[in-house]
C-alpha positions as MATLAB code, in Angstrom:
seq = 'MQNCVFIQTNHKQITGAFVAQHALRRYSTHNDRFDVKIIEKKDYPYFDAREGQTYLRDGVKRVWLNDDLQSFTLTRFMPPELMGFQGRAVVIDPDVFACADVWDLFSRDMQGKAVMCRPRSGTKGLIDKCLATSVMLLDCAKLRHWKVQERFDQMFDFTFDYMDWICLKSEPEGTVGLLEHEWNDFDKLTPATKMLHTTRRRTQPWKTGLPVDFRIAERFRLFPPAAWLMKARRHLFGEYGLMGRYRQHPDINQQNFFFGLLKECLDNGTVTESFLREEMRLNHVRHDAIEVLKSTPDLPPAPRHPLSGVAQKAA';
ca = [
      15.756  -17.501   -5.905;
      18.126  -15.529   -3.682;
      15.980  -12.370   -3.650;
      12.332  -12.132   -2.654;
       9.836   -9.447   -1.698;
       7.356  -10.554    0.956;
       4.037   -8.764    1.417;
       2.459   -9.561    4.757;
      -1.300   -9.451    5.178;
      -4.446  -10.869    6.719;
      -7.965  -11.362    5.371;
      -8.886   -7.708    5.930;
      -5.989   -6.286    3.913;
      -5.737   -8.865    1.125;
      -6.926   -6.407   -1.544;
      -4.097   -4.060   -0.628;
      -1.639   -6.954   -0.801;
      -2.700   -7.828   -4.356;
      -2.358   -4.195   -5.409;
       1.064   -3.977   -3.715;
       2.186   -7.097   -5.583;
       1.123   -5.577   -8.897;
       2.903   -2.286   -8.141;
       6.196   -4.071   -7.413;
       6.116   -5.790  -10.791;
       4.833   -2.726  -12.662;
       7.679   -0.459  -11.619;
      10.576   -2.923  -11.916;
      12.715   -3.555  -14.970;
      14.432   -6.477  -13.190;
      11.485   -8.801  -12.618;
      13.498  -11.882  -13.534;
      15.842  -11.288  -10.584;
      13.451  -11.525   -7.626;
      10.294  -13.291   -6.489;
       7.237  -11.717   -4.891;
       5.302  -13.702   -2.285;
       2.356  -12.906   -0.028;
       2.493  -14.049    3.608;
      -1.024  -14.615    4.941;
      -1.415  -14.774    8.704;
      -4.102  -17.468    8.406;
      -1.475  -19.947    7.217;
       0.220  -19.920   10.638;
      -2.235  -21.407   13.168;
      -0.221  -20.447   16.243;
      -1.585  -16.911   15.842;
      -5.206  -18.117   15.906;
      -4.446  -20.335   18.900;
      -3.806  -17.242   21.038;
      -7.202  -15.651   20.344;
      -8.477  -13.831   23.441;
      -5.281  -14.319   25.441;
      -3.418  -11.447   27.098;
      -0.024  -10.249   25.892;
       2.361   -7.367   26.596;
       2.175   -4.346   24.286;
       3.993   -1.111   25.092;
       3.932   -1.910   28.791;
       0.153   -2.518   28.737;
      -1.594   -5.881   28.810;
      -3.865   -6.249   25.772;
      -6.007   -9.067   24.379;
      -4.843  -10.737   21.157;
      -7.514  -10.431   18.433;
      -7.014  -12.224   15.128;
      -9.802  -10.221   13.490;
      -8.037   -6.898   14.042;
      -7.042   -4.932   10.935;
      -3.341   -5.324   11.753;
      -3.171   -8.799   13.234;
      -0.626   -9.650   10.506;
       2.137   -7.310   11.721;
       4.368   -9.925   13.347;
       4.579  -11.938   10.131;
       6.957   -9.226    8.879;
       9.696  -11.058   10.786;
       9.148  -14.367    8.965;
      11.154  -13.842    5.748;
      14.558  -15.027    7.071;
      12.996  -18.348    8.161;
      11.053  -18.637    4.904;
      14.267  -18.025    2.944;
      16.173  -20.679    4.906;
      18.342  -17.880    6.321;
      19.872  -17.273    2.904;
      19.792  -14.433    0.402;
      18.104  -11.067    0.703;
      14.499  -10.206    1.398;
      12.424   -7.064    1.269;
       9.307   -7.127    3.438;
       6.468   -4.622    3.153;
       3.046   -4.047    4.661;
      -0.017   -4.531    2.416;
      -0.577   -0.768    2.363;
       2.829   -0.032    0.809;
       2.894    0.571   -2.961;
       6.058    0.756   -5.048;
       6.599    3.790   -7.283;
      10.157    2.806   -8.260;
      12.233   -0.296   -8.970;
      12.607   -2.412   -5.822;
      15.740   -3.931   -7.372;
      17.521   -0.763   -6.241;
      17.110   -2.095   -2.686;
      18.250   -5.629   -3.451;
      21.360   -4.386   -5.254;
      22.483   -1.790   -2.723;
      25.499   -2.074   -0.430;
      24.153   -2.884    3.051;
      27.584   -2.144    4.557;
      27.457   -5.258    6.717;
      24.083   -4.442    8.311;
      21.539   -7.211    8.905;
      18.508   -4.912    8.563;
      17.836   -1.601    6.861;
      14.702    0.493    7.463;
      13.681    4.045    8.349;
      12.719    5.593   11.719;
       9.079    5.954   12.747;
       7.558    9.430   12.688;
       6.138   11.416   15.612;
       6.860   10.657   19.242;
       7.508    6.973   18.525;
      10.473    7.908   16.376;
      11.750   10.985   18.201;
      11.333    9.906   21.820;
      11.171    6.111   21.736;
      13.687    5.751   18.868;
      11.303    3.286   17.254;
      12.161    2.031   13.771;
       9.560    1.562   11.031;
       9.630   -2.156   10.248;
       6.786   -1.805    7.733;
       9.464   -1.742    4.994;
      12.714   -3.617    5.620;
      15.673   -4.818    3.592;
      17.030   -8.002    5.206;
      20.259   -9.971    4.941;
      18.686  -13.276    5.948;
      21.953  -15.050    6.841;
      22.509  -12.487    9.610;
      19.046  -12.997   11.149;
      19.085  -16.609   12.362;
      17.756  -15.419   15.731;
      14.470  -14.318   14.110;
      12.265  -17.212   15.205;
       8.766  -15.836   15.102;
       6.722  -18.449   16.955;
       9.215  -18.603   19.816;
       9.227  -14.858   20.326;
       5.456  -14.602   19.821;
       4.930  -17.029   22.700;
       7.169  -14.890   24.923;
       4.727  -11.989   24.572;
       2.100  -14.063   26.378;
       4.536  -14.947   29.169;
       5.016  -11.167   29.567;
       8.760  -11.634   29.099;
       8.850   -9.782   25.773;
       7.020   -6.635   24.684;
       5.328   -6.397   21.276;
       6.567   -2.817   20.784;
      10.181   -3.737   21.533;
       9.873   -6.341   18.776;
       8.131   -4.117   16.255;
      10.626   -1.296   16.869;
      13.709   -3.581   16.615;
      14.827   -2.535   20.093;
      16.213   -5.980   20.877;
      18.488   -6.194   17.832;
      22.265   -6.318   18.484;
      23.930   -2.921   18.461;
      25.285   -1.858   15.087;
      23.295   -4.352   13.025;
      20.552   -1.978   11.823;
      21.106    0.648    9.135;
      18.834    3.390    7.845;
      17.020    3.639    4.540;
      16.074    6.913    2.920;
      12.566    8.008    3.908;
      11.465    7.782    0.266;
      11.546    3.978    0.508;
       8.763    4.189    3.100;
       7.062    7.541    2.520;
       4.331    7.993    5.117;
       1.233    9.301    3.285;
       3.495   11.393    1.105;
       3.544   11.025   -2.677;
       6.092   13.227   -4.465;
       8.276   12.685   -7.552;
      10.957   11.433   -5.124;
       8.731    8.782   -3.489;
       9.904    5.225   -4.112;
       7.346    3.425   -1.942;
       4.140    5.080   -0.785;
       2.941    3.893    2.613;
      -0.671    4.824    3.373;
       0.146    4.493    7.042;
      -2.570    6.758    8.456;
      -5.075    3.971    8.726;
      -8.096    6.242    9.137;
      -7.576    7.685    5.639;
      -6.573    4.594    3.660;
      -8.089    5.287    0.210;
      -9.880    1.942   -0.193;
     -11.537    2.149    3.247;
     -13.359    5.490    3.041;
     -16.748    5.425    4.778;
     -16.334    2.006    6.429;
     -16.509    1.534   10.230;
     -13.063    1.780   11.836;
     -11.725   -1.695   12.677;
      -8.204   -1.066   13.958;
      -6.899   -0.783   17.502;
      -5.274    2.400   18.747;
      -2.519    2.945   21.268;
      -3.295    3.122   24.961;
      -0.031    4.703   26.027;
       0.681    8.378   25.365;
       3.893    9.483   27.021;
       3.402   13.192   26.359;
      -0.162   13.233   27.716;
      -0.998   10.177   29.872;
      -4.666   11.182   30.461;
      -5.351   10.440   26.778;
      -4.359    6.843   27.431;
      -6.745    6.619   30.380;
      -9.591    7.882   28.203;
      -8.821    5.374   25.434;
      -8.714    2.513   27.911;
     -12.020    3.600   29.469;
     -13.599    3.854   25.973;
     -12.569    0.281   25.192;
     -13.901   -1.101   28.467;
     -17.216    0.752   28.194;
     -17.970    0.508   24.480;
     -15.897   -2.380   23.112;
     -12.712   -2.600   21.081;
     -13.876   -0.315   18.254;
     -16.642    1.553   20.074;
     -16.905    5.306   19.326;
     -14.102    5.023   16.770;
     -16.223    6.351   13.912;
     -15.551    5.735   10.237;
     -12.652    5.879    7.817;
     -12.262    9.312    6.222;
     -11.421   10.497    2.726;
      -7.699   10.694    2.037;
      -6.680   14.379    1.845;
      -4.482   13.823   -1.248;
      -6.450   12.904   -4.376;
      -3.209   11.843   -6.097;
      -2.735    9.067   -3.557;
      -6.307    7.878   -4.029;
      -5.868    7.947   -7.812;
      -2.595    6.035   -7.516;
      -4.154    3.220   -5.498;
      -7.287    2.960   -7.640;
      -5.227    3.279  -10.823;
      -3.262    0.217   -9.711;
      -6.449   -1.592   -8.696;
      -7.990   -0.858  -12.105;
      -4.974   -2.483  -13.750;
      -5.347   -5.487  -11.429;
      -8.921   -5.910  -12.671;
      -7.776   -5.553  -16.280;
      -5.027   -8.174  -15.966;
      -7.058  -10.605  -13.858;
      -5.069  -10.260  -10.623;
      -8.412   -9.560   -8.977;
     -11.934  -10.029  -10.324;
     -14.998   -7.867   -9.956;
     -16.745  -10.630   -8.010;
     -13.804  -10.761   -5.571;
     -13.931   -6.990   -5.178;
     -17.686   -6.992   -4.561;
     -17.252   -9.660   -1.886;
     -14.557   -7.539   -0.217;
     -17.007   -4.635   -0.274;
     -19.694   -6.797    1.330;
     -17.271   -7.809    4.075;
     -16.417   -4.141    4.780;
     -12.828   -4.664    3.692;
     -13.184   -2.275    0.733;
     -15.281    0.911    0.501;
     -18.785    0.351   -0.837;
     -18.421    2.824   -3.710;
     -15.203    1.265   -5.028;
     -16.678    0.374   -8.440;
     -17.846    3.952   -8.979;
     -14.465    5.326   -7.863;
     -12.683    3.007  -10.307;
     -14.792    4.313  -13.185;
     -13.738    7.909  -12.485;
     -10.061    7.155  -11.808;
      -7.641    8.279  -14.556;
      -5.233    5.764  -16.034;
      -1.712    5.795  -14.623;
       1.209    6.919  -16.804;
       2.733    3.967  -18.699;
       5.204    1.891  -16.670;
       7.830    2.422  -15.434;
       7.140    6.175  -15.292;
       6.427    7.569  -11.836;
       2.709    7.834  -10.988;
       2.993   11.630  -10.782;
       4.463   11.950  -14.269;
       2.348   14.519  -16.062;
      -0.024   14.847  -13.103;
      -0.846   18.178  -11.491;
       0.205   17.600   -7.896;
      -1.886   18.455   -4.879;
      -0.151   18.720   -1.534;
      -1.168   16.209    1.087;
];
């Protein structure tokens, strides 16, 4: 098929990927016109082969860890290769959940651009001009230079920086266009949201109460001493030392949206209770997930927006 959504993930975020897959289908009325596929990092052994080796990330040398929460991020550049450099692809992170019909992306005029996405938020977006590649619309024929293994290896030669890749800073001028923020809404669920991205990792709704298992930045341009402290913490206490636990998401509507989708996944067999309990045992899903599911209200019938008829609470 000439159109495909790719959800990238690793073993730690596979539950989110299954929920994201369900959401894409739930909110589309054009399901016969695109495929949905999950890219699992474990299927590409060249990532595992670099375990413990040093690479360049935002000007700092870091150690590659395959067990990190976000070790899948570079697989977001695989879709053009996987599509044989033909057709269109949408790629999303496993913590991105559709609230609208993704066909509206596939069918839009890209105006000759190879990639469409939104800017990052905060200093990364304002100062570094970093683009948010967690949701991208891709014209695969225009991206023949996206060869993931080749570029991945360059990170370990220190000839290419991870952040330059993630932020699309090396793309030819004029080839990247901008999507509306609603297609990648950062922890913001409103009636206008088309894809909710639970991007604040510490408050991801299915992680509440678990030990933090993601790596944080060690470069802070506005306040460099913070970077020194983070680096010292890592050296003294280990990669996740003193990082605490995941917190409750401040917006109950976003928690209800995720668990409403997960409840439907259990009902339709996309995931099983035994799978979910194993994910809880592995600390990939919060330990009270079954209890949370029982108290989660059903979502409005598809394809109505998840906030239809719901009293909203500001995030």
